[in-house]
C-alpha positions in Angstrom: 0.1 -0.2 -0.1 1.8 3.1 -0.9 0.6 7.0 -0.3 1.7 9.2 -3.2 4.1 12.0 -2.4 1.6 14.9 -3.5 -0.8 14.2 -0.8 -1.1 18.2 0.5 -4.9 18.8 1.1 -5.8 15.8 2.4 -8.1 16.2 5.6 -10.1 12.9 6.2 -9.3 9.4 5.5 -11.8 6.6 5.9 -10.3 3.0 6.0 -13.2 0.5 6.1 -13.2 -3.5 5.5 -9.7 -2.8 4.2 -8.2 -6.6 4.6 -4.6 -5.2 3.0 -4.3 -2.4 5.4 -1.7 -3.5 8.6 0.4 -2.1 11.0 3.0 -1.1 8.4 0.9 0.8 6.2 -0.3 3.0 9.2 2.9 3.7 10.0 3.8 4.5 7.0 0.9 6.8 6.5 1.7 8.3 10.1 5.1 9.2 8.7 4.1 11.0 5.5 5.5 14.7 5.7 2.3 16.2 4.1 -0.4 13.8 6.1 1.2 15.1 9.0 0.1 18.6 7.9 -3.1 18.2 6.7 -4.8 15.0 8.1 -7.6 16.2 10.3 -9.5 13.3 10.3 -9.1 9.3 10.2 -11.5 6.7 10.4 -10.4 2.9 10.7 -13.1 0.5 10.4 -13.2 -3.4 10.5 -9.4 -3.7 9.2 -8.8 -6.8 10.8 -5.1 -6.9 10.5 -4.4 -3.5 12.3 -3.4 -4.3 15.9 -2.5 -1.7 18.8 1.4 -1.3 17.3 -0.5 0.2 14.2 -2.8 2.7 16.2 0.3 3.9 18.5 1.7 4.7 15.5 -0.9 7.0 14.7 0.8 9.8 17.4 2.9 11.5 14.6 -0.1 12.6 13.3 0.4 15.7 15.0 -2.8 17.6 13.6 -5.0 15.2 14.0 -8.4 16.3 15.3 -10.7 13.2 15.4 -10.1 9.5 15.3 -12.6 6.9 15.1 -11.8 3.2 15.9 -14.6 0.1 15.1 -15.0 -3.0 14.9 -11.0 -3.9 15.0 -10.3 -7.4 16.7 -6.2 -6.9 16.6 -6.6 -4.3 19.3 -5.8 -6.2 22.4 -4.6 -3.6 24.8 -7.2 -1.0 24.6 -6.8 0.9 27.4 -2.8 1.5 26.7 -3.1 2.3 23.4 -5.7 5.2 24.5 -3.7 6.5 26.7 -0.7 6.4 24.4 -2.4 8.6 21.8 -4.3 11.3 24.5 -0.4 11.9 26.0 0.7 12.5 22.5 -2.0 14.0 20.8 -4.2 15.9 24.0 -6.4 17.7 21.4 -7.4 14.3 19.7 -11.0 13.6 20.1 -11.0 9.9 20.2 -14.1 7.7 19.7 -14.3 3.9 20.1 -16.4 1.5 19.2 -14.4 -1.7 20.2 -15.1 -4.8 22.0 
């Protein structure tokens, strides 16, 4: 999964039922300089290969204002993951629909 370098004005990304999205993809997304500046909202829904590691990597998206996480069975340490994100991104609105 490759993110093009020209992403300068992307403010919202929704990943839903993306079986090919894994932690490494989220790490690359969060390290994309233009997305670090522009991305405000991210929704990750029913992506079975995403784990806590991938979600924690999102802390590099320093302008992120809203993160929605739903139906992610790979999230095993919800409280720890949420705590890390909230420490790194104090202005983040985090909405969870996780078991």
